[in-house]
Each structure stands twice: as C-alpha cells, then as structure tokens.
MARVEXTI-411202 format. One record per residue: x, y, z of N, C-alpha, C, O in turn; residue number from 0. Coordinates in steps of 0.1 Angstrom, whole numbers. Each point is the difference from the previous one (the first is absolute). Last residue first. Layout:
BEGIN
{pt {X Y Z} {X Y Z} {X Y Z} {X Y Z} NUM}
...
REM end
This chain:
BEGIN
{pt {1165 1345 -1289} {-10 -10 -5} {1 -3 -15} {-7 -8 -5} 224}
{pt {35 41 24} {3 -13 6} {-9 -11 -4} {4 -11 -3} 223}
{pt {-11 56 -11} {12 -6 -7} {3 -14 6} {4 -9 -7} 222}
{pt {-38 35 27} {-4 -5 -13} {11 -7 -8} {-2 -10 -7} 221}
{pt {12 31 49} {-8 -12 2} {-5 -6 -14} {0 -12 -1} 220}
{pt {24 52 1} {9 -11 4} {-8 -13 2} {4 -10 -4} 219}
{pt {-27 51 -4} {7 -4 -12} {9 -13 3} {0 -9 -8} 218}
{pt {-22 29 44} {-10 -6 -9} {7 -5 -13} {-3 -11 -5} 217}
{pt {29 35 36} {-4 -13 6} {-9 -8 -10} {1 -12 -2} 216}
{pt {10 57 -8} {11 -9 -2} {-3 -14 5} {5 -10 -7} 215}
{pt {-37 44 16} {1 -4 -14} {11 -9 -3} {-2 -9 -8} 214}
{pt {-20 7 56} {7 10 -8} {1 -4 -14} {0 -12 -3} 213}
{pt {-33 1 49} {7 -4 -12} {6 12 -7} {-6 11 -1} 212}
{pt {-13 -25 48} {6 13 -4} {8 -2 -14} {12 2 0} 211}
{pt {-34 -39 16} {-9 10 7} {5 14 -4} {-9 9 -2} 210}
{pt {34 -48 -10} {-11 3 -9} {-9 11 5} {-7 7 -7} 209}
{pt {48 -29 27} {0 14 -4} {-12 4 -10} {-1 11 -4} 208}
{pt {8 -56 23} {0 10 11} {-2 14 -5} {-6 8 7} 207}
{pt {10 -44 -38} {-13 -1 7} {-1 10 11} {-11 5 4} 206}
{pt {53 -10 -27} {-10 7 -8} {-14 0 7} {-7 10 0} 205}
{pt {47 -33 18} {-1 14 2} {-12 7 -7} {-6 9 6} 204}
{pt {17 -58 -7} {2 5 14} {-2 14 2} {-5 4 11} 203}
{pt {0 -26 -54} {-7 -9 9} {1 6 15} {-9 -1 7} 202}
{pt {32 23 -44} {-15 0 -3} {-7 -8 11} {-11 5 5} 201}
{pt {59 -4 -3} {-6 14 3} {-16 -1 -2} {-7 6 8} 200}
{pt {31 -44 -20} {0 1 15} {-6 14 4} {-8 1 9} 199}
{pt {14 -10 -55} {-11 -8 6} {-1 1 15} {-10 1 6} 198}
{pt {46 21 -28} {-13 6 -4} {-12 -8 6} {-9 6 5} 197}
{pt {52 -24 0} {-1 11 9} {-13 8 -3} {-7 5 9} 196}
{pt {18 -41 -37} {-3 -5 13} {-2 11 10} {-9 0 9} 195}
{pt {23 10 -53} {-14 -4 1} {-4 -5 13} {-11 3 5} 194}
{pt {57 8 -11} {-9 12 -1} {-14 -4 1} {-8 7 7} 193}
{pt {40 -42 -6} {0 8 13} {-9 12 -1} {-6 5 9} 192}
{pt {-7 -42 -43} {13 3 5} {-1 9 12} {-12 1 5} 191}
{pt {-21 -39 -35} {2 11 9} {15 2 3} {7 -9 3} 190}
{pt {-23 -26 -32} {-8 12 -4} {2 12 9} {-3 12 -4} 189}
{pt {38 -53 -10} {-8 5 12} {-8 12 -5} {6 10 -5} 188}
{pt {8 -48 -30} {5 13 6} {-9 4 11} {-12 1 -2} 187}
{pt {24 -49 -29} {-9 8 9} {7 12 6} {11 -2 5} 186}
{pt {-9 -36 -49} {8 10 7} {-10 8 8} {-9 7 -5} 185}
{pt {0 -59 -8} {0 13 -5} {7 10 9} {3 -3 12} 184}
{pt {-10 -54 -27} {2 10 10} {-1 13 -6} {0 1 -13} 183}
{pt {-26 -48 -3} {11 10 -2} {2 9 12} {-10 2 8} 182}
{pt {-21 -38 -6} {8 -5 -12} {12 9 -2} {10 -4 -5} 181}
{pt {-30 -4 55} {-4 8 -12} {10 -4 -12} {12 -2 2} 180}
{pt {-20 -35 36} {7 13 -2} {-5 7 -12} {-5 -6 -10} 179}
{pt {-10 -36 48} {-2 6 -14} {7 14 0} {-2 8 9} 178}
{pt {7 -58 21} {-2 14 0} {-1 5 -14} {5 -6 -10} 177}
{pt {-19 -45 27} {11 9 -5} {-4 15 0} {-11 3 -2} 176}
{pt {-4 -44 36} {-5 7 -12} {11 10 -4} {5 7 8} 175}
{pt {-1 -33 32} {3 -8 -12} {-5 7 -13} {5 -4 -11} 174}
{pt {-30 17 56} {13 -5 -1} {2 -8 -13} {-9 -8 -4} 173}
{pt {-25 50 9} {0 -15 0} {14 -5 -1} {7 3 -10} 172}
{pt {-17 44 7} {-1 -5 14} {1 -16 0} {5 -5 10} 171}
{pt {17 38 -49} {-12 -6 4} {1 -5 15} {11 -3 4} 170}
{pt {14 44 -32} {3 -12 8} {-12 -6 6} {-6 6 9} 169}
{pt {22 30 -51} {-11 -5 8} {4 -13 7} {4 -10 -7} 168}
{pt {22 56 -14} {1 -15 3} {-12 -4 8} {-2 6 11} 167}
{pt {22 37 -46} {-9 -5 10} {1 -15 2} {2 -7 -10} 166}
{pt {35 48 -5} {-8 -10 -5} {-9 -5 12} {3 2 11} 165}
{pt {36 40 -27} {-10 -6 8} {-7 -11 -7} {-1 -1 -12} 164}
{pt {48 36 15} {-7 -9 -8} {-10 -8 8} {4 -6 10} 163}
{pt {11 57 2} {3 -14 2} {-7 -8 -11} {-9 5 -6} 162}
{pt {21 49 29} {-5 -8 -11} {5 -14 3} {10 -3 6} 161}
{pt {-17 57 17} {5 -14 2} {-6 -8 -11} {-12 1 -4} 160}
{pt {21 51 -4} {-10 -10 5} {6 -13 2} {9 -4 -8} 159}
{pt {3 61 -2} {5 -14 2} {-12 -8 6} {-7 4 9} 158}
{pt {12 44 -41} {-7 -7 11} {5 -15 1} {-1 -7 -10} 157}
{pt {14 41 -24} {5 3 12} {-7 -6 13} {4 3 11} 156}
{pt {-15 -14 -57} {-3 14 2} {4 5 14} {-6 8 7} 155}
{pt {11 -57 -6} {-6 6 -12} {-4 14 4} {-7 3 9} 154}
{pt {34 -51 10} {-1 14 1} {-6 5 -13} {5 -3 -11} 153}
{pt {-1 -44 44} {-3 5 -13} {-1 15 1} {-8 5 8} 152}
{pt {32 -48 22} {-7 13 0} {-1 4 -15} {9 -1 -8} 151}
{pt {-7 -51 29} {8 11 -4} {-8 13 1} {-12 -1 3} 150}
{pt {11 -59 2} {-4 13 6} {10 11 -4} {12 -2 0} 149}
{pt {-24 -48 -11} {7 10 -8} {-3 14 4} {-5 9 -7} 148}
{pt {-32 -41 22} {14 -3 -2} {6 11 -8} {-7 9 -4} 147}
{pt {-42 -26 33} {8 11 -6} {15 -4 -1} {6 -4 10} 146}
{pt {-60 -18 -3} {15 -2 1} {7 11 -8} {-3 2 -12} 145}
{pt {-47 -13 36} {6 9 -10} {15 -1 2} {6 5 10} 144}
{pt {-48 -40 3} {13 6 3} {4 9 -11} {0 -5 -12} 143}
{pt {-43 -23 35} {3 7 -13} {12 9 3} {-2 10 7} 142}
{pt {-22 -56 19} {8 12 0} {2 5 -14} {2 -7 -10} 141}
{pt {-36 -26 45} {6 2 -13} {8 13 0} {-3 9 8} 140}
{pt {-8 -43 35} {-2 13 -7} {6 0 -14} {12 -5 -2} 139}
{pt {-31 -30 45} {9 2 -11} {-4 12 -8} {-11 3 -2} 138}
{pt {2 -12 56} {-6 1 -13} {11 1 -11} {10 8 2} 137}
{pt {-15 -28 50} {9 7 -9} {-5 0 -14} {-1 -11 -6} 136}
{pt {-27 8 53} {4 -8 -11} {9 9 -10} {-4 11 -4} 135}
{pt {-5 -8 60} {-3 6 -13} {6 -9 -11} {11 -6 1} 134}
{pt {-31 -10 46} {13 2 -6} {-3 5 -14} {-7 -5 -8} 133}
{pt {-22 12 55} {0 -7 -13} {13 3 -8} {5 12 0} 132}
{pt {-7 -14 54} {-2 9 -11} {0 -7 -13} {9 -8 -2} 131}
{pt {-23 -15 48} {12 1 -9} {-4 10 -11} {-11 -2 -6} 130}
{pt {-9 2 58} {-2 -4 -14} {12 3 -9} {6 10 1} 129}
{pt {-6 -22 52} {2 11 -9} {-2 -4 -15} {6 -10 -4} 128}
{pt {-12 -9 55} {-7 -2 -13} {1 12 -9} {-9 7 -2} 127}
{pt {47 -21 38} {-13 6 0} {-6 -3 -14} {7 -4 -9} 126}
{pt {41 -1 44} {-9 -7 -10} {-14 7 1} {-5 3 11} 125}
{pt {48 26 1} {-8 -10 6} {-9 -6 -10} {-5 7 -10} 124}
{pt {54 15 3} {-14 3 -2} {-8 -12 6} {4 -11 -2} 123}
{pt {44 10 1} {-2 15 0} {-14 4 -2} {-3 12 0} 122}
{pt {25 -57 0} {-4 5 13} {-2 15 1} {0 5 10} 121}
{pt {11 -37 -48} {12 5 7} {-4 7 14} {9 5 7} 120}
{pt {-43 -23 -36} {9 -11 3} {13 5 7} {5 -8 8} 119}
{pt {-38 39 -22} {-6 -8 11} {10 -11 4} {3 -3 11} 118}
{pt {8 30 -48} {1 8 13} {-6 -8 12} {6 1 11} 117}
{pt {-11 -20 -54} {14 0 3} {2 8 13} {8 -5 9} 116}
{pt {-51 4 -28} {4 -13 5} {14 -1 5} {3 -6 10} 115}
{pt {-18 46 -31} {-7 -2 12} {4 -13 7} {3 -1 12} 114}
{pt {14 11 -56} {6 7 11} {-7 -2 13} {7 -1 11} 113}
{pt {-18 -14 -57} {5 -10 9} {5 7 13} {3 -7 10} 112}
{pt {-19 32 -47} {-11 -8 4} {4 -10 11} {-7 -2 10} 111}
{pt {39 30 -31} {-9 8 9} {-11 -9 5} {-4 2 12} 110}
{pt {33 -20 -44} {7 1 13} {-9 8 10} {-1 -4 12} 109}
{pt {-14 -1 -57} {0 -13 7} {6 1 14} {-5 -6 9} 108}
{pt {-1 40 -46} {-8 1 12} {1 -13 9} {-7 0 10} 107}
{pt {18 -6 -61} {0 13 6} {-9 0 13} {-11 -5 -1} 106}
{pt {32 -42 -10} {-7 10 -8} {0 14 7} {3 0 12} 105}
{pt {15 -42 5} {10 9 -7} {-7 10 -8} {6 9 -6} 104}
{pt {-25 -34 52} {0 0 -14} {10 10 -6} {3 10 6} 103}
{pt {-10 -42 41} {4 13 -5} {0 -1 -15} {5 -9 -6} 102}
{pt {-22 -20 54} {1 1 -14} {3 15 -4} {-5 9 5} 101}
{pt {19 -39 39} {-7 12 -4} {1 2 -15} {11 1 -5} 100}
{pt {-7 -48 37} {6 10 -9} {-9 11 -3} {-13 -1 0} 99}
{pt {20 -37 42} {-10 7 -9} {7 11 -8} {8 8 5} 98}
{pt {19 -53 12} {-6 13 4} {-11 5 -9} {-1 -5 -11} 97}
{pt {22 -46 25} {-3 9 -11} {-7 12 5} {-10 0 7} 96}
{pt {46 -25 24} {-14 -3 -5} {-3 10 -10} {4 12 0} 95}
{pt {40 -13 13} {-4 -11 8} {-14 -5 -3} {-3 -12 1} 94}
{pt {34 37 -38} {-9 3 11} {-3 -13 8} {-1 -11 -6} 93}
{pt {27 10 -34} {8 8 10} {-9 3 13} {6 3 10} 92}
{pt {-22 -26 -50} {7 -9 9} {8 8 10} {5 -6 10} 91}
{pt {-30 29 -44} {-9 -7 10} {8 -8 9} {-4 -1 12} 90}
{pt {22 23 -51} {1 7 12} {-8 -6 11} {3 2 12} 89}
{pt {-4 -17 -58} {12 -5 8} {1 7 13} {7 -5 9} 88}
{pt {-53 15 -27} {9 -9 -7} {12 -5 9} {-3 -5 10} 87}
{pt {-38 38 -7} {13 0 8} {11 -9 -7} {11 4 1} 86}
{pt {-48 18 -34} {0 -9 12} {13 0 7} {10 5 -5} 85}
{pt {-35 35 -26} {11 -10 1} {0 -8 13} {-1 6 10} 84}
{pt {-28 32 -27} {-5 -13 3} {11 -11 -1} {-4 -12 -1} 83}
{pt {13 60 -5} {-8 -5 -11} {-3 -15 2} {1 -8 -9} 82}
{pt {30 20 44} {-1 9 -11} {-7 -7 -11} {4 -10 -5} 81}
{pt {-1 5 60} {-2 -8 -12} {-3 10 -12} {-10 6 -1} 80}
{pt {36 -3 51} {-9 8 -9} {-1 -7 -14} {10 -1 -7} 79}
{pt {5 -11 62} {1 -3 -14} {-11 7 -8} {-11 0 3} 78}
{pt {36 9 47} {-12 1 -8} {3 -3 -15} {7 7 -6} 77}
{pt {9 -10 61} {6 -2 -13} {-12 -2 -10} {-8 -9 2} 76}
{pt {16 33 51} {-8 -6 -11} {8 -2 -13} {7 9 -4} 75}
{pt {3 0 57} {8 0 -13} {-8 -7 -10} {3 -12 -3} 74}
{pt {-21 17 47} {10 11 0} {8 2 -13} {5 10 -3} 73}
{pt {-38 -45 9} {-7 12 3} {10 12 -1} {-4 11 -4} 72}
{pt {20 -56 -1} {-7 5 -12} {-7 13 3} {-1 9 -9} 71}
{pt {47 -24 34} {-14 -3 0} {-7 6 -12} {4 11 -4} 70}
{pt {45 -11 17} {-9 11 5} {-14 -4 1} {-8 7 8} 69}
{pt {42 -37 -26} {6 6 12} {-10 10 7} {0 0 13} 68}
{pt {-12 -21 -54} {1 -10 10} {6 6 13} {-4 -4 11} 67}
{pt {4 32 -49} {-14 -2 5} {0 -11 12} {-7 2 9} 66}
{pt {47 5 -34} {-3 11 9} {-14 -1 7} {-1 3 11} 65}
{pt {11 -34 -44} {9 -3 12} {-2 11 10} {-1 -2 12} 64}
{pt {-20 7 -53} {-7 -10 8} {8 -4 12} {-6 -3 10} 63}
{pt {26 33 -41} {-11 6 6} {-8 -9 9} {-4 3 11} 62}
{pt {38 -21 -38} {6 8 11} {-11 7 7} {0 1 13} 61}
{pt {-13 -25 -51} {4 -9 10} {6 8 12} {-2 -4 12} 60}
{pt {-9 29 -49} {-12 -5 6} {3 -10 12} {-5 1 10} 59}
{pt {40 15 -38} {-5 11 9} {-13 -5 7} {-1 4 12} 58}
{pt {20 -33 -43} {9 1 11} {-5 11 10} {0 -2 12} 57}
{pt {-24 -4 -53} {-1 -12 9} {8 1 12} {-4 -3 11} 56}
{pt {9 36 -44} {-13 1 6} {-2 -11 10} {-5 2 11} 55}
{pt {44 -2 -37} {1 10 10} {-14 0 7} {0 1 13} 54}
{pt {7 -27 -52} {5 -7 12} {0 10 12} {-2 -4 12} 53}
{pt {-30 5 -57} {11 7 8} {3 -8 12} {-8 -2 9} 52}
{pt {-27 -8 -40} {12 -2 -7} {12 7 7} {11 -1 -5} 51}
{pt {-56 3 21} {4 -14 0} {13 -2 -7} {7 -10 3} 50}
{pt {-28 52 -4} {6 -2 13} {5 -15 1} {10 -3 7} 49}
{pt {-34 18 -45} {14 5 0} {7 -3 13} {12 -3 0} 48}
{pt {-58 -9 -5} {9 -8 -8} {14 5 0} {9 -9 0} 47}
{pt {-36 23 42} {-2 2 -14} {9 -10 -7} {9 -5 5} 46}
{pt {-22 27 46} {0 -13 -6} {-4 2 -15} {-11 3 -3} 45}
{pt {32 30 43} {-8 0 -12} {1 -14 -7} {11 -3 -6} 44}
{pt {-3 18 59} {6 -6 -12} {-10 0 -11} {-12 -5 2} 43}
{pt {23 31 49} {-10 -3 -11} {8 -6 -12} {10 6 -4} 42}
{pt {-4 6 61} {6 -4 -12} {-11 -4 -10} {-9 -8 3} 41}
{pt {18 40 46} {-8 -11 -7} {8 -2 -14} {8 7 -4} 40}
{pt {11 22 36} {-12 -4 8} {-8 -10 -6} {-8 -7 7} 39}
{pt {63 15 -13} {-13 4 -5} {-11 -4 10} {3 -9 9} 38}
{pt {45 -1 -7} {-4 13 6} {-14 4 -4} {-5 9 6} 37}
{pt {26 -49 -23} {-1 -1 15} {-5 13 6} {-6 0 11} 36}
{pt {14 -2 -58} {-11 -9 4} {-2 0 15} {-12 0 5} 35}
{pt {49 24 -22} {-13 7 -3} {-12 -9 4} {-10 6 5} 34}
{pt {53 -24 -1} {-2 10 10} {-13 7 -2} {-7 3 10} 33}
{pt {20 -35 -42} {-3 -6 13} {-3 11 11} {-10 -2 7} 32}
{pt {26 17 -49} {-14 -5 -1} {-5 -7 13} {-11 3 5} 31}
{pt {56 11 -8} {-9 11 0} {-14 -4 0} {-9 6 7} 30}
{pt {41 -39 -12} {0 4 14} {-9 13 1} {-7 1 10} 29}
{pt {14 -20 -53} {-9 -8 8} {0 5 14} {-11 0 7} 28}
{pt {38 26 -39} {-14 -3 -4} {-8 -7 10} {-10 5 6} 27}
{pt {51 31 -3} {-1 -15 3} {-15 -4 -2} {-8 3 9} 26}
{pt {27 39 -37} {-6 -3 13} {0 -15 2} {-2 -8 -10} 25}
{pt {16 31 -31} {11 -3 10} {-6 -3 14} {8 -5 8} 24}
{pt {-39 32 -41} {11 -8 -4} {11 -1 10} {4 10 6} 23}
{pt {-53 -1 13} {9 6 -11} {11 -9 -3} {3 -10 7} 22}
{pt {-57 8 17} {14 -4 -1} {8 7 -11} {-6 4 -11} 21}
{pt {-42 3 20} {8 4 12} {15 -3 -2} {8 6 6} 20}
{pt {-42 -17 -39} {-1 14 3} {10 5 10} {5 11 0} 19}
{pt {-12 -57 -12} {5 7 -12} {0 15 2} {7 7 -8} 18}
{pt {-24 -35 43} {15 -1 -2} {4 8 -12} {11 6 1} 17}
{pt {-52 7 30} {1 -8 -12} {15 0 -3} {6 10 -2} 16}
{pt {-43 5 43} {14 -2 -3} {1 -9 -12} {-5 -12 1} 15}
{pt {-34 49 22} {3 -14 -4} {15 0 -4} {6 10 -4} 14}
{pt {-43 21 37} {12 -1 -8} {3 -14 -4} {-2 -10 8} 13}
{pt {-45 36 6} {8 -12 2} {12 -1 -9} {-2 -1 -12} 12}
{pt {-36 34 13} {9 3 11} {9 -13 3} {5 0 11} 11}
{pt {-38 5 -47} {-6 -3 12} {9 2 12} {-3 -4 12} 10}
{pt {18 11 -56} {-11 9 1} {-8 -2 13} {-7 9 5} 9}
{pt {42 -38 -16} {6 13 4} {-12 10 2} {1 8 9} 8}
{pt {-11 -50 -27} {3 -1 14} {5 13 6} {-3 4 11} 7}
{pt {-4 -7 -57} {-13 0 7} {2 -1 15} {-7 6 7} 6}
{pt {45 -9 -35} {-6 14 0} {-13 0 7} {-2 10 7} 5}
{pt {23 -51 -12} {8 8 8} {-5 14 1} {-1 6 11} 4}
{pt {-19 -36 -41} {-3 -4 13} {8 9 10} {-6 5 10} 3}
{pt {14 1 -56} {-13 5 4} {-4 -4 14} {-6 9 7} 2}
{pt {46 -25 -26} {1 14 4} {-13 6 4} {-1 8 9} 1}
{pt {18 -59 -5} {-10 8 -7} {1 14 5} {-2 3 11} 0}
REM end
C-alpha cells in the first residue's frame, strides 16, 4: 500500500516495498530475504489479493523465521486486516493467532490505523488516544466542458483561441448514465493578451493611481469596464 508507506514516512519510519526498491535484473528472492532480515519490523496487508499471491505467503513465512531468531519484542510481525479481511490461509503460518490491526481502504483509513501500527512497532507507547473520525468519501457530480478541434480564429487582425465545445453531466450515482448536450458549438476565448493586460492594469494599478487620477487613466478604466 503506497498510502501506508507514505504515512509511515511522515512519521519518520522508512518502509521497504519490493515493487519500489527492485529493478529489472535484480535477484528477486535473495533481495527480498535480505530486506526482511534487515528490517526492524514486518507488516503484511491481509486482503483477498494477498491470498492470490504466492510471494506474500513466502515473505510472511520468512519474516516469522526472523522473528523466531530475534523474538517478538525485537522483531514484530504485524498483520493489517484490509477492510475486515480475516487471516484465512495465513493463520496456519503463525504459531498462535495474532491480533490484527484493522485498516480501511476508504479515504483516511491508513491515518486512522497509524497510531495502532506505531504502537505495534514500538515507536509509540500505548495510550488512550482517541481515534480520529474517518472522513466519508462523498460522491460528487461533475459538469464538464469538453473542448475539441482546437485552433486559432483571426478576425480584424485579432487572434483568439477557438474550439468545439460541449457540456457533459457526470452523475454521482454509480451506474447512472452521463448526459451530454445535444449539440456542440464553436467556442472562442473572450479574452486575448490585450484584454488580459487591460484587466491586470485595472485590478493592480488603477486603484493605486485613483488618488492622483489623470484623464487618460479615467478613459482607460472606462474602456476596460
């Protein structure tokens, strides 16, 4: 879980993930073994996807061997239950069933579990720390302006960016079809570099010079508006 690695890094705890650390041509299993033995702790994310991976089971078995050599206190092996997944086939690898730390895949789930993870690896003392409420991911509707056929339009010596435009309504409810405008239309940018510079002058300079207003500034401000 990249989110887990990032959250641990925010707490000053470096994590090792094979997909991030290994490169093409590296000796795969020996590199993984060395990383497991050099680590201070091992965390396994228990999930349906993990059950389908032979590598996860082999890595967990290797970590438990290292734990037998160093002891549980010096080398904790921590199962993280993703979305309430049970230990399942991993249970037989442990001498006795361990306590799993629940982790949610929803927004903020890793942050909620971080206190328990830091306690498990010995980086924080157990305490009655209230769990922060997990934010609920809200579904959002989207109204998208889609631009295609991009080109420049020139009229009376003035160039404007131009595109074919249509509106797309994307509903928040899963499975509901999006709605698009019946027809597209040619859209031309209302502002060019000259108008943009006039607006910049009006917003940034005109308010300052009003105290000593000049006729040319007054004319320019009316033209801009």
